[in-house]
C-alpha positions in Angstrom: 87.8 85.7 137.4 89.3 83.2 134.9 85.9 82.2 133.6 85.0 85.9 133.2 88.2 86.4 131.1 87.1 83.4 129.0 83.8 85.1 128.3 85.1 88.7 127.8 87.9 88.0 125.3 86.0 86.1 122.6 82.9 88.3 123.1 84.9 91.5 122.5 86.5 89.9 119.4 83.0 89.0 118.1 81.7 92.5 118.7 84.7 93.9 116.7 84.1 91.6 113.8 80.4 92.4 113.8 81.1 96.1 113.9 83.5 95.7 110.9 80.8 93.9 108.9 78.3 96.6 109.8 80.7 99.3 108.5 81.2 97.2 105.3 77.5 97.0 104.9 77.1 100.8 105.1 79.9 101.3 102.5 78.3 98.8 100.2 75.1 100.8 100.2 76.9 103.2 97.9 76.0 101.5 94.6 78.2 102.4 91.6 75.5 101.2 89.2 72.9 103.4 90.8 75.1 106.4 90.4 75.6 105.5 86.8 71.8 105.3 86.3 71.3 108.6 88.0 74.0 110.3 86.0 72.7 108.8 82.7 69.2 110.2 83.5 70.5 113.8 83.3 70.6 114.2 87.0 66.8 113.8 87.5 67.1 110.7 89.6 69.7 111.2 92.3 70.8 108.2 94.3 71.3 108.9 98.0 72.5 106.0 100.1 71.9 108.0 103.3 71.4 111.5 104.4 70.8 114.6 102.3 72.8 116.1 99.6 75.3 118.8 100.8 74.2 122.4 100.3 77.3 123.2 98.2 76.4 120.5 95.6 73.9 121.0 92.8 70.6 119.3 92.7 71.7 116.6 90.2 74.7 114.9 88.8 74.1 116.3 85.4 74.3 120.0 86.4 76.3 122.3 84.2 78.4 123.3 87.3 79.7 119.8 87.6 80.6 119.7 84.0 79.7 117.4 81.1 82.5 114.9 82.0 80.7 114.1 85.3 77.8 112.4 83.5 77.3 108.7 82.9 80.6 108.4 81.0 82.6 109.6 84.0 80.7 107.3 86.4 81.2 104.3 84.1 84.8 105.2 83.9 85.1 105.2 87.7 83.8 101.6 87.7 86.3 100.6 85.0 89.2 102.1 86.9 88.2 100.5 90.2 87.9 97.2 88.4 91.4 97.6 86.9 92.9 98.5 90.2 91.2 95.6 92.0 92.4 93.1 89.3 95.9 94.4 89.5 96.0 94.3 93.3 94.5 90.8 93.4 97.0 89.6 90.8 100.0 90.9 92.6 98.9 89.6 96.1 98.1 86.1 94.8 101.4 85.9 93.1 103.2 87.2 96.2 101.4 84.7 98.4 102.5 81.8 96.2 106.1 82.8 97.0 105.3 83.3 100.7 103.5 79.9 100.9 106.7 78.2 99.8 108.7 80.3 102.3 106.2 79.4 105.1 106.7 75.7 104.5 110.5 75.9 104.4 110.8 78.1 107.5 108.3 76.0 109.4 110.5 73.0 108.8 113.5 75.0 110.0 111.7 75.9 113.2 110.8 72.2 113.8 114.3 70.9 113.1 116.1 73.5 115.2 113.8 73.3 118.2 113.4 69.6 118.0 117.1 69.0 118.0 117.6 70.8 121.4 117.1 67.4 123.1 117.7 65.3 120.0 113.9 65.0 119.3 113.4 63.3 122.6 109.8 62.6 123.8 110.8 62.5 127.4 109.6 65.3 129.8 112.3 67.8 130.8 112.9 69.7 134.0 111.2 73.1 133.9 113.6 76.1 133.5 111.8 78.5 135.8 109.6 76.3 138.1 112.3 74.3 139.9 111.5 70.7 140.9 108.7 70.4 138.3 108.7 68.5 135.0 107.6 70.2 131.8 106.6 68.8 128.4 109.4 67.6 126.0 111.3 69.9 123.7 109.8 68.1 120.8 106.3 69.3 121.8 107.7 72.8 121.9 109.0 72.3 118.3 105.7 71.0 117.1 103.5 73.7 118.7 105.9 76.6 117.9 105.7 75.5 114.2 101.9 75.4 114.3 101.8 78.8 116.0 104.2 80.2 113.3 101.9 79.0 110.6 98.8 80.4 112.4 100.5 83.8 112.7 101.6 83.8 109.1 98.2 82.9 107.7 96.4 85.4 110.0 98.8 88.1 108.8 98.2 87.2 105.1 94.4 87.3 105.7 94.7 90.7 107.5 96.6 92.2 104.6 94.3 90.7 101.9 91.1 91.8 103.6 92.5 95.3 104.0 93.3 95.4 100.3 89.9 94.1 99.3 88.2 96.7 101.5 90.3 99.5 100.0 89.7 98.6 96.3 86.0 98.2 97.1 85.8 101.7 98.7 88.0 104.0 96.5 85.6 104.6 93.6 82.7 104.8 96.1 84.6 107.6 97.9 85.0 109.4 94.6 81.3 109.1 93.8 80.3 110.3 97.2 82.5 113.3 96.8 79.9 114.5 94.3 77.4 114.8 97.2 79.9 116.6 99.4 83.0 116.3 101.6 81.1 114.8 104.5 79.7 111.9 102.5 83.1 111.1 101.0 84.9 111.3 104.3 82.4 108.9 105.9 82.8 106.4 103.2 86.6 106.5 103.3 86.8 106.4 107.1 84.2 103.6 107.4 86.2 101.6 104.9 89.4 102.1 107.0 87.4 101.0 110.1 86.5 97.8 108.4 90.2 96.9 108.1 91.1 98.2 111.6 88.4 96.2 113.4 88.8 93.0 111.4 92.5 92.9 112.0 92.4 93.7 115.7 89.5 91.3 116.4 90.8 88.5 114.2 94.3 88.7 115.7 92.8 88.6 119.2 90.4 85.7 118.5 93.0 83.5 116.7 95.5 84.0 119.5 93.0 83.2 122.2 91.8 80.1 120.5 95.4 78.9 119.9 96.1 79.3 123.6 93.0 77.3 124.6 93.7 74.5 122.1 97.4 74.3 122.9 96.4 74.2 126.6 94.6 71.0 126.1 98.0 69.3 125.6 100.1 71.4 127.9 97.8 71.3 130.9 99.6 72.8 133.9 102.8 73.4 131.9 102.2 77.1 131.2 105.9 77.7 130.8 105.9 75.5 127.7 102.5 76.7 126.5 103.4 80.4 126.3 106.9 79.7 125.0 105.4 77.9 122.0 102.8 80.7 121.5 105.7 83.1 120.6 105.8 81.4 117.2 102.5 83.3 116.5 104.4 86.6 116.6 107.2 85.3 114.4 104.7 84.1 111.7 102.9 87.5 111.7 106.1 89.5 111.5 107.8 87.4 108.8 104.8 87.8 106.5 104.6 91.5 107.3 108.3 92.0 106.3 107.7 90.6 102.8 104.4 92.4 102.5 105.9 95.7 103.5 109.1 95.4 101.4 107.3 93.8 98.3 104.4 96.2 98.4 106.7 99.2 99.1 108.9 98.4 96.1 105.8 97.9 93.9 104.1 101.2 94.8 107.2 103.4 94.8 108.5 102.0 91.4 105.2 103.0 89.8 105.0 106.3 91.7 108.5 107.5 90.9 108.2 106.4 87.3 104.9 108.2 86.9 106.1 111.4 88.6 109.4 111.8 86.9 108.1 111.4 83.4 104.6 112.7 83.9 105.1 115.7 86.1 108.7 116.8 85.5 109.2 115.8 81.8 105.7 116.0 80.3 104.2 118.6 82.7 100.9 116.7 83.0 98.9 116.5 86.2 99.2 113.7 88.8 97.0 110.7 88.0 96.5 111.9 84.5 95.0 109.0 82.5 97.5 109.6 79.7 100.3 108.4 82.0 100.9 104.7 81.5 102.0 104.2 85.1 98.9 105.6 86.9 97.1 102.3 87.3 100.2 100.6 88.7 100.6 103.6 91.1 97.0 103.2 92.3 97.4 99.4 92.7 100.6 100.1 94.7 98.7 102.2 97.2 96.6 99.2 98.0 99.2 96.5 98.1 101.9 98.6 99.9 100.1 101.2 102.1 97.1 99.1 102.9 98.0 95.4 102.8 101.6 96.1 104.0 100.5 98.3 106.8 97.8 95.9 107.9 100.4 93.0 108.1 102.9 95.3 109.9 100.6 96.4 112.7 99.2 92.9 113.1 102.8 91.7 113.5 103.4 94.4 116.2 100.2 93.4 118.0 101.0 89.7 117.9 104.6 90.2 119.0 103.8 92.5 121.9 101.1 90.2 123.1 103.2 87.1 122.8 106.1 88.8 124.7 103.8 89.9 127.5 102.2 86.5 127.8 105.6 84.7 127.9 107.0 86.9 130.6 103.7 86.7 132.6 103.8 82.9 132.4 107.0 82.9 134.5 105.5 85.2 137.2 103.9 84.3 140.4 100.4 84.4 138.9 101.7 82.2 136.1 102.9 79.7 138.7 99.5 80.0 140.4 97.7 79.4 137.1 95.7 82.6 137.4 94.4 82.8 133.8 92.8 86.2 134.2 96.1 87.7 135.3 98.2 86.0 132.7 95.6 87.0 130.1 95.9 90.6 131.1 97.4 91.5 127.7 94.5 89.9 125.9 92.0 91.8 128.2 93.7 95.1 127.4 93.3 94.4 123.6 89.7 93.4 124.2 88.9 96.7 126.0 90.7 98.5 123.1 88.3 97.1 120.6 85.3 98.4 122.5 87.0 101.8 123.1 87.8 102.1 119.4 84.2 101.2 118.5 82.9 104.1 120.5 85.6 106.4 119.2 84.7 105.6 115.6 81.1 106.7 116.1 82.3 110.2 117.0 83.7 110.6 113.5 80.9 108.9 111.5 77.7 109.6 113.6 78.1 112.0 116.5 80.1 114.8 115.0 79.9 114.5 111.2 82.4 116.3 109.0 80.6 119.1 107.0 83.5 121.2 105.6 86.9 120.7 104.1 88.5 122.3 107.2 86.8 119.8 109.4 88.5 116.7 108.0 91.9 116.9 109.7 90.5 117.9 113.1 88.1 114.9 112.9 90.9 112.5 112.4 93.1 114.0 115.2 90.1 113.9 117.5 90.0 110.1 117.0 93.4 109.8 118.5 92.6 112.0 121.5 89.3 110.4 122.3 90.6 106.8 121.9 93.6 107.6 124.1 91.4 109.2 126.8 88.8 106.5 126.9 91.4 103.8 126.8 93.2 105.2 129.9 89.9 104.7 131.8 89.4 101.2 130.4 92.9 100.2 131.3 92.3 101.3 134.9 89.2 99.1 135.1 90.8 96.1 133.5 93.9 96.4 135.7 92.1 96.4 139.0 89.6 93.7 137.9 92.1 91.2 136.4 95.3 91.5 138.5 96.0 90.5 142.1 97.0 93.4 144.3 100.6 92.2 144.6 102.6 89.6 142.6 106.1 88.7 141.7 107.9 88.8 138.4 110.8 86.4 137.7 112.5 87.8 134.7 115.8 89.3 133.5 117.7 87.5 136.3 115.9 89.3 139.1 112.9 88.8 141.4 110.7 91.9 141.5 107.6 92.6 143.7 105.0 94.5 141.6 101.6 96.0 142.5 98.7 96.1 140.1 98.6 99.9 139.9 102.2 99.7 138.6 101.0 98.0 135.5 98.3 100.6 135.0 101.0 103.2 134.8 103.1 101.0 132.4 100.2 100.6 130.0 99.1 104.3 130.3 102.6 105.7 129.7 102.9 103.5 126.5 99.5 104.8 125.4 100.3 108.4 125.9 103.8 108.1 124.6 102.2 106.8 121.4 100.0 109.9 121.2 103.1 112.1 121.8 105.0 110.4 119.0 101.9 110.7 116.7 101.6 114.5 117.2 105.3 115.1 116.9 105.2 113.2 113.6 102.3 115.4 112.5 104.2 118.6 113.4 107.1 117.6 111.3 105.2 116.2 108.3 102.1 118.4 108.0 102.2 121.5 105.8 100.1 123.3 108.4 103.3 123.9 110.4 106.6 125.7 109.8 109.0 122.7 109.3 107.3 121.6 106.1 106.8 125.2 104.9 110.5 125.8 105.4 111.2 122.8 103.2 108.7 124.1 100.6 110.4 127.5 100.7 113.8 125.9 100.1 112.5 124.7 96.7 112.9 128.3 95.5 116.6 127.7 95.0 116.3 124.2 93.5 116.3 120.5 94.3 119.6 120.5 96.3 118.4 122.9 99.0 115.1 121.1 99.2 116.9 117.8 99.8 119.2 119.4 102.4 116.3 120.9 104.3 114.3 117.7 104.1 117.2 115.6 105.5 117.7 118.1 108.3 114.0 117.9 109.2 114.1 114.1 109.3 117.1 114.0 111.6 115.6 116.7 113.9 112.3 114.8 114.1 114.0 111.9 115.8 114.6 113.8 119.1 111.1 114.0 120.7 110.0 110.4 119.8 113.3 109.0 121.2 112.8 110.9 124.4 109.2 109.6 124.6 110.4 106.1 124.1 113.2 106.5 126.6 110.9 107.8 129.3 108.4 104.9 128.6 111.2 102.4 128.9 112.7 103.8 132.1 109.3 104.2 133.9 108.0 100.8 132.7 111.2 98.9 133.6 111.5 100.6 137.0 107.9 99.6 137.9 107.6 96.1 136.5 110.9 95.1 134.8 110.6 93.6 131.3 106.9 92.8 131.8 106.3 96.5 132.2 107.9 97.3 128.9 105.9 94.5 127.2 102.5 96.0 128.5 103.7 99.5 127.6 104.1 98.4 124.0 100.7 96.8 124.2 99.3 100.1 125.5 100.7 101.9 122.5 99.0 99.3 120.3 95.7 99.0 122.3 93.9 101.4 120.0 95.2 99.7 116.9 91.7 99.5 115.4 91.4 103.3 115.4 95.0 103.7 114.3 94.5 101.4 111.3 91.2 103.1 110.4 93.0 106.4 110.2 95.9 105.0 108.4 93.9 103.1 105.8 91.8 106.2 105.2 94.8 107.9 103.6 95.4 105.5 100.7 91.7 105.1 100.1 91.4 108.9 99.8 94.5 109.0 97.6 93.0 106.4 95.2 89.7 108.3 95.2 91.5 111.4 94.0 93.3 109.4 91.3 90.1 107.9 90.1 88.5 111.4 89.9 91.4 112.7 87.8 91.4 109.6 85.5 87.6 109.7 85.1 87.7 113.3 84.0 85.6 114.6 86.8 85.3 118.3 87.5 87.8 120.4 89.4 85.5 120.8 92.3 85.3 117.0 92.8 89.1 116.8 92.7 89.4 119.6 95.2 87.3 117.6 97.7 89.3 114.4 97.1 92.5 116.4 97.4 91.3 117.7 100.8 90.7 114.2 102.0 94.0 113.0 100.7 96.0 115.9 102.3 94.6 115.0 105.7 95.2 111.3 105.0 98.8 112.0 104.1 99.5 113.4 107.5 97.6 110.7 109.3 99.6 108.1 107.4 102.8 109.6 108.7 101.2 109.5 112.2 100.5 105.8 111.7 104.1 105.2 110.7 105.2 107.0 113.9 103.0 104.8 116.0 104.3 101.6 114.2 108.0 102.6 114.8 107.5 103.7 118.4 105.6 100.5 119.3 108.3 98.5 117.4 110.9 99.9 119.7 109.1 98.9 122.9 108.0 95.5 121.4 111.6 94.7 120.4 113.0 95.6 123.8 110.3 93.4 125.5 111.2 90.5 123.2 114.9 91.2 123.8 114.3 90.9 127.5 112.3 87.7 127.0 115.1 86.3 124.8 117.8 87.1 127.4 115.7 85.4 130.1 115.0 82.3 128.0 118.6 82.0 126.8 119.8 82.0 130.4 121.9 85.1 130.1 122.6 86.7 133.5 124.8 89.6 132.5 125.4 91.4 129.1 128.8 93.2 129.3 129.1 95.8 126.5 132.9 95.8 127.0 133.0 92.0 126.2 134.4 91.5 122.6 131.7 89.0 121.9 128.9 91.5 122.8 130.6 94.5 121.2 131.1 92.8 117.9 127.4 92.0 117.8 126.5 95.5 118.8 128.4 97.2 116.1 127.3 94.7 113.4 123.7 95.0 114.6 123.8 98.8 114.3 125.0 98.4 110.7 122.1 96.1 109.6 119.5 98.8 109.3 121.8 100.7 106.9 122.5 97.5 104.9 118.8 96.8 104.7 117.9 100.4 103.7 120.6 100.3 101.0 119.0 97.1 99.6 115.4 98.4 99.6 116.4 101.8 98.2 118.4 100.3 95.4 115.5 97.9 94.7 113.1 100.9 94.3 115.7 102.7 92.2 116.2 99.7 89.8 112.5 99.1 89.4 111.8 102.8 88.9 114.4 103.0 86.2 112.6 100.3 84.2 109.3 102.1 84.8 110.7 105.4 83.6 112.1 103.8 80.5 108.7 102.1 79.8 106.7 105.3 80.3 109.1 107.3 78.1 108.8 104.6 75.4 105.1 104.7 75.4 104.9 108.5 75.1 107.4 108.3 72.2 105.9 105.4 70.3 102.2 105.5 70.8 100.7 108.0 68.4 98.2 110.5 70.0 99.0 109.4 73.6 100.0 112.9 74.7 97.0 114.4 73.0 94.6 112.0 74.8 93.5 110.2 71.5 95.2 106.9 72.4 95.0 104.6 75.4 98.3 103.7 77.2 99.4 100.2 77.9 98.7 100.2 81.6 99.2 96.4 81.9 102.8 96.5 80.9 103.6 99.0 83.7 101.7 96.8 86.2 103.8 93.8 85.1 107.1 95.7 85.5 106.2 96.7 89.1 105.0 93.2 89.9 108.1 91.4 88.6 110.5 93.9 90.2 108.9 93.8 93.6 108.7 90.0 93.8 112.3 89.6 92.7 113.7 92.4 94.8 111.9 91.6 98.1 113.8 88.4 98.6 117.4 89.6 99.4 116.3 92.1 102.2 114.0 89.5 103.7 116.8 86.9 103.7 119.1 89.4 105.4 116.7 89.9 108.3 115.8 86.3 108.7 119.3 84.9 108.4 121.2 87.4 110.6 119.9 86.1 114.0 120.2 82.5 112.9 123.8 82.8 111.8 124.8 85.0 114.8 123.2 82.7 117.4 124.4 79.4 115.8 128.0 80.4 115.1 128.7 83.1 117.6 126.4 82.4 120.6 123.8 84.1 122.6 126.0 86.9 123.9 126.9 88.1 120.4 123.3 87.7 119.3 122.2 89.8 122.3 124.6 92.5 121.1 123.3 92.2 117.6 119.7 92.7 118.7 120.6 95.7 120.9 122.5 97.4 118.1 119.8 96.8 115.5 117.1 98.2 117.9 119.0 101.4 118.8 120.1 102.1 115.2 116.9 101.0 113.4 114.6 103.3 115.4 116.6 106.4 114.5 116.9 105.5 110.8 113.2 104.5 110.5 111.9 107.8 112.1 114.2 110.1 110.1 113.5 108.3 106.8 109.7 108.3 107.3 109.5 111.9 108.4 111.8 113.2 105.7 109.8 111.5 103.0 106.5 112.7 104.5 107.8 116.3 104.7 108.9 116.3 101.0 105.5 114.9 100.0 103.6 117.5 101.8 105.9 120.3 100.8 105.0 119.4 97.2 101.3 119.3 98.0 101.6 122.7 99.8 102.9 124.3 96.6 100.3 122.5 94.4 97.4 123.6 96.6 98.4 127.3 96.6 96.2 127.9 99.6 98.2 130.8 101.0 100.1 133.8 99.6 103.3 132.1 100.4 102.3 128.9 98.6 101.1 130.9 95.6 104.4 132.7 95.3 106.2 129.3 95.0 103.7 127.8 92.5 101.8 127.1 90.4 102.3 123.5 89.1 105.1 123.4 86.6 107.1 126.2 88.1 110.8 125.7 89.0 110.0 125.5 92.7 107.3 122.9 92.0 109.6 120.8 89.9 112.2 120.9 92.7 109.5 119.8 95.2 108.6 116.9 92.9 112.2 115.8 92.9 112.3 115.9 96.7 109.0 114.0 96.9 110.4 111.4 94.5 113.5 110.9 96.6 111.4 110.7 99.8 108.9 108.2 98.4 111.1 105.1 98.9 112.2 106.5 102.3 108.7 106.9 103.7 106.9 104.0 102.1 109.6 101.3 101.7 112.7 101.6 103.8 111.4 103.5 106.8 108.3 101.4 107.5 110.1 98.2 106.8 112.8 98.9 109.4 110.4 98.6 112.3 109.6 95.1 111.1 113.4 94.4 110.9 114.0 95.1 114.6 110.8 93.3 115.7 111.3 90.2 113.5 115.0 89.7 114.6 114.0 89.9 118.2 111.0 87.5 118.0 113.0 85.1 115.9 115.8 85.1 118.5 113.2 84.4 121.2 111.7 81.5 119.3 115.1 79.9 118.6 116.5 80.8 122.1 116.4 77.1 123.3 118.5 76.0 120.4 121.0 78.8 120.7 121.4 78.2 124.4 121.9 74.5 123.9 124.0 74.4 120.7 124.9 78.0 119.7 128.4 79.5 119.5 130.2 77.1 117.2 132.9 79.7 116.7 132.8 81.8 120.0 132.7 78.9 122.5 
């Protein structure tokens, strides 16, 4: 069966990469230049990349119904805007990656020095920690290979984020142009573009990890304990890059968004994404570097960490001792099956049941979650009984536990379905189709204060169901298979990551498409279609954040268990002063981190507001549309602010475990991790959902799709201005602080696991 696993894992990764390239090819068939030629020909030559034109669209792009602005000038403008967004995003990411490259080198040296010093850089073999009476490879080898794994994870995370950004900037104008043909064509383009990112990330992460295990294994041989311990560095590399990507991108996008909204919508009463607003290009760039590149790196980090935690715990089980590769590689086989399941699921949205109306967009996206979860449950059953022995023993968390293979099926399945429950709970609290968001919108009648109060209450209430779902998953998984059960439950929640990322990336792509339509001066009907895509994407983005936070909780707990085992801790007594001190400080860290990121957004937004006001005041004819704003200066302000402000929060997260473990010991560090996990999950969920609810309450008023919404609107009314204020407050919560917190709890846990040998040997300089 080991040879079968060796064939299946790289084959599934290859299929995923091939499918991503096929989706890219289909998107690339939408030629911007061909649209321009058709528009310039008065609509007589209509470019159709595939399919027929929708019935509700005129026969040509030059029709009177579409408006004069939708001719060749508008199409050429789309190409210009896309180019400006792409250049801005590229410039920011390359500058950010220069900073991160320096960080990677410095931190790689830290890993090598800390782990190498465990046995004073000795090259002698050491007694194995778990397999008694056997000799394992020297600690120096663990230092070297952990460092290499860290660099591999970091580079893969950076590539994942960059590829996602490139796909998004390539697709946004194409989605806008396809909206001229109809809602179905625009939806297919946006969703396929998201699928490119989803499948590339899932497949690339799986393939690199598999190759690393095989290459490292050439040196380690039968020492699987050392092999899979060193592999945990892969998760650390992925998550550390994700932290800076999320925080830096989040500060960038929200500084631009808040600046654009406060001056444009509230003070100048001009539409969102109006080309007269100097901050609109920076805002659209931010969608790509924050919501796309940041989310890609974030979910890659979750995937890498959950897999590494499961592999490490499996390596010290009975099938690890027996060198049963197919059983140890069970986490990789689950991810392999997930790629195939997500491939089939994607075809339901793009080929089997095509979207034909505006009302069909949101159900099509939700159907993706249901289909992928149902199919994945069957796939997990097949993989479990094919790869695992009927009975085996887990040696972790200080206990010996007899486990049956069907126990692990239930662990993965409960994680999978808990993820779905968290996703739909998030949708209920953030979609304007349901009463919670409508209540928030209704609160805008009496001003910003009541809107903020209702939004905060909604966020706090939305924590209840996800926490119960996580709690049930933890209890069942731990009861059935100890820490390994929790690790594979986290992997179950992330097994459909390709579909989750496709849905998540779809949102910012649609958002950008709407912004381009507005800036290019396209007709109201085109903007209505892109708004419909964006409204559905806004909710699915919130669902994606829910998945990321829920999986982060399980991943962090699995890593915590692995750390406790590796550090040789037998009992964690909460009443011990050492542990309780760590617990209470750890619970404080998410608040400290949130304060830093919120203030960073506020400081950057303040500079952006001043710059936008300055341009409106000093550029003659800007408000009348006769002059062009200085977009580049706003892009520069966001870039400088995000790169400067992302460093302190990142340093807080990375230094906290190192300082706690080195000076106060493993017991205090265990308390620190537990406190950060429990506190961070609550704060992350409430922040993300409050922000999402405020955003959709604003959109609900703007759309005016019901009598209730019309009574609150239209745009520019007092209720709408109050909704914009709420949305502005919520922006940094849902796109900067909230999503970054799940990386905080994961990164602290995986960092503690990687450095556990050092902390166990030399930690506790103060608390001896």
